C-alpha positions as CSV (number, residue, x, y, z in Angstrom):
1,M,22.7,-0.8,87.2
2,R,25.3,1.9,86.8
3,P,25.8,3.7,83.5
4,A,29.2,2.2,83.2
5,D,27.8,-1.6,83.4
6,S,25.1,-0.7,80.8
7,L,27.5,0.3,77.9
8,P,28.0,-3.2,76.7
9,A,24.2,-4.1,76.6
10,N,23.8,-0.8,74.7
11,A,26.8,-1.7,72.1
12,L,25.2,-5.2,71.9
13,L,21.6,-3.7,71.2
14,A,23.2,-1.3,68.8
15,A,25.0,-4.0,67.0
16,C,21.6,-6.4,66.9
17,A,19.8,-3.5,65.3
18,A,22.1,-2.5,62.7
19,F,22.5,-6.2,61.7
20,L,18.5,-6.9,61.7
21,L,18.4,-3.4,59.6
22,A,20.9,-4.9,57.2
23,A,18.8,-8.2,57.1
24,C,16.0,-6.3,56.0
25,R,17.5,-4.6,53.4
26,T,16.4,-6.0,50.1
27,T,17.7,-5.5,46.6
28,P,14.8,-4.5,44.0
29,A,13.6,-7.4,41.8
30,P,15.1,-6.6,38.2
31,E,12.6,-5.2,35.5
32,P,11.0,-8.0,33.8
33,E,11.8,-7.4,29.8
34,R,8.8,-5.7,28.4
35,P,7.3,-7.8,25.4
36,N,7.3,-6.3,21.9
37,L,3.6,-5.1,21.6
38,G,2.0,-3.2,19.1
39,E,-0.4,-0.1,19.0
40,V,-3.6,0.3,16.6
41,G,-5.6,3.0,16.2
42,A,-8.6,3.8,14.2
43,E,-10.5,6.8,12.9
44,L,-13.5,7.7,10.6
45,M,-13.2,7.5,6.7
46,Q,-15.4,8.6,4.0
47,P,-17.4,6.0,2.1
48,A,-15.4,4.9,-1.1
49,V,-16.3,7.3,-4.1
50,G,-19.0,6.4,-6.0
51,A,-20.8,4.5,-2.9
52,T,-24.6,4.5,-3.0
53,R,-25.8,7.1,-0.6
54,M,-29.0,6.7,1.2
55,A,-31.6,9.3,0.1
56,L,-34.2,9.8,2.8
57,A,-37.4,11.1,1.9
58,A,-39.7,13.7,3.9
59,G,-40.5,12.3,7.1
60,Q,-37.9,9.8,7.3
61,R,-34.7,9.8,9.5
62,F,-31.9,7.4,9.4
63,V,-30.7,5.8,12.9
64,F,-27.0,4.9,12.8
65,P,-25.9,1.2,13.8
66,N,-24.3,0.9,17.2
67,L,-22.2,-1.8,18.4
68,T,-23.9,-4.0,21.0
69,G,-21.0,-5.3,23.0
70,P,-17.5,-5.3,23.4
71,A,-15.7,-5.1,20.0
72,A,-12.5,-6.7,19.9
73,L,-10.2,-4.5,17.9
74,P,-7.4,-5.7,15.7
75,E,-4.2,-6.9,17.2
76,Y,-1.0,-6.1,16.1
77,P,0.4,-9.1,14.2
78,P,2.7,-10.7,17.1
79,E,5.0,-12.5,14.1
80,L,5.9,-8.7,13.1
81,L,6.5,-7.0,16.4
82,P,10.3,-7.9,16.3
83,L,10.6,-6.0,13.3
84,R,9.9,-2.8,14.7
85,L,8.0,-1.7,11.7
86,D,6.9,2.0,10.7
87,P,3.3,2.7,11.3
88,V,0.8,0.9,8.8
89,V,-2.2,1.7,7.8
90,A,-5.3,-0.6,6.9
91,C,-8.6,0.4,5.6
92,A,-11.7,-1.7,5.5
93,D,-15.3,-1.5,4.0
94,V,-17.6,-3.5,6.7
95,V,-20.8,-4.5,5.5
96,I,-23.3,-5.0,8.1
97,G,-26.6,-6.9,7.4
98,D,-30.1,-5.6,8.4
99,D,-30.0,-8.1,11.5
100,G,-26.8,-6.1,12.7
101,L,-24.3,-8.8,11.7
102,V,-21.2,-8.0,9.9
103,R,-21.3,-9.8,6.6
104,E,-18.1,-8.8,5.1
105,V,-15.0,-6.9,5.8
106,L,-13.4,-5.9,2.5
107,P,-9.8,-4.6,2.3
108,R,-9.8,-0.9,0.8
109,T,-7.1,1.1,-0.6
110,E,-9.0,4.1,-2.5
111,H,-8.6,7.1,-0.3
112,C,-6.7,5.2,2.2
113,E,-3.8,7.3,3.1
114,G,-0.7,5.3,3.5
115,A,-2.3,1.9,3.0
116,G,-0.7,-0.6,0.7
117,T,2.7,0.8,1.5
118,S,4.1,-2.0,3.6
119,P,5.2,-5.3,2.1
120,H,3.3,-6.8,5.3
121,Q,-0.2,-5.3,4.2
122,P,-1.7,-8.7,4.1
123,A,-0.9,-9.5,7.7
124,F,-2.5,-6.1,8.9
125,E,-5.4,-6.7,6.8
126,A,-5.9,-10.4,8.0
127,A,-5.8,-8.9,11.5
128,T,-8.3,-6.2,10.8
129,R,-11.1,-8.6,9.2
130,E,-10.4,-11.1,11.8
131,A,-11.4,-8.8,14.5
132,V,-14.0,-7.0,12.8
133,L,-15.7,-10.0,11.6
134,G,-17.1,-10.6,15.2
135,W,-18.6,-7.3,15.9
136,E,-22.2,-7.2,15.9
137,Y,-24.7,-4.1,16.0
138,A,-27.7,-2.9,16.7
139,P,-28.8,-2.5,13.1
140,A,-29.3,0.8,11.3
141,L,-32.8,1.5,11.1
142,V,-35.1,3.9,8.7
143,C,-37.8,5.4,10.8
144,Q,-40.7,6.3,8.6
145,A,-43.3,8.9,10.0
146,P,-46.9,8.4,8.7
147,A,-48.1,10.8,6.1
148,G,-48.5,14.3,7.3
149,F,-46.0,14.3,10.0
150,T,-44.6,17.6,10.3
151,G,-42.2,17.2,13.3
152,D,-38.5,17.4,13.1
153,D,-37.8,13.7,14.2
154,A,-39.7,10.8,12.4
155,C,-38.6,8.5,15.0
156,T,-40.6,10.2,17.6
157,A,-44.0,10.1,15.5
158,E,-46.8,8.3,17.0
159,G,-47.3,5.3,14.6
160,M,-44.0,5.4,13.2
161,V,-42.4,2.3,11.4
162,E,-38.7,1.2,11.9
163,T,-37.1,-0.7,9.0
164,P,-33.8,-2.5,9.7
165,T,-31.6,-1.6,7.0
166,A,-28.0,-3.1,5.8
167,V,-25.1,-0.3,5.6
168,R,-21.4,-0.3,4.7
169,L,-19.0,1.6,7.2
170,S,-15.5,2.4,6.2
171,Y,-12.9,2.1,8.8
172,L,-9.1,3.1,8.7
173,F,-6.8,1.3,11.1
174,R,-3.4,2.6,12.1
175,F,-0.8,-0.2,13.4
176,S,2.1,1.1,15.3
177,Q,4.6,0.3,17.8
178,R,5.5,2.8,20.8
179,D,7.3,2.0,23.9
180,G,6.2,-1.6,23.4
181,V,2.6,-0.6,24.7
182,P,-0.7,-1.0,22.8
183,E,-3.3,1.0,22.1
184,V,-6.6,0.4,20.1
185,E,-9.3,2.8,18.9
186,R,-11.6,2.4,16.0
187,G,-13.8,4.8,14.1
188,A,-16.3,4.9,11.1
189,S,-18.4,6.5,8.5
190,G,-21.4,5.1,7.0
191,S,-22.8,4.9,3.6
192,R,-25.8,2.6,2.2
């Protein structure tokens, strides 16, 4: 074959390659519309003023309750997402029984900076209550060492007795929206 005879074949090959490359070109899929999502953050709170505080005797130690499994955090009320509200704060006192089950979730406004300022406050308090009622804890304990124990940790004393005890934890939840992406955290402070 002479080079002059292969020119049409080369042109045909180039045309086929260009056609195939053009056929393979895809247009990117349109970005899906992002749903309106809320964000929830939480932090530790001091117990309410006047709350009964646990007084431990010598030879005693308090063991804080721990969540025993996944704890569903409050969801931003979906009906309020389209309103694009400013951040809303909801505080709650959570009463945990000596069996580790949540007994009550009470709204709290005292020493809860920013709480109660939204006309939509009841919806945020309801979301908080609904989520927190499903939490379960390993109960709080008071370890009592035998008389005469001189160590630092009553829970490590030989013959020590653990007594489950009811507690109240105080939580502050911040509900907000940021770029349609939710974030959830929680915090607590305890009292008896």
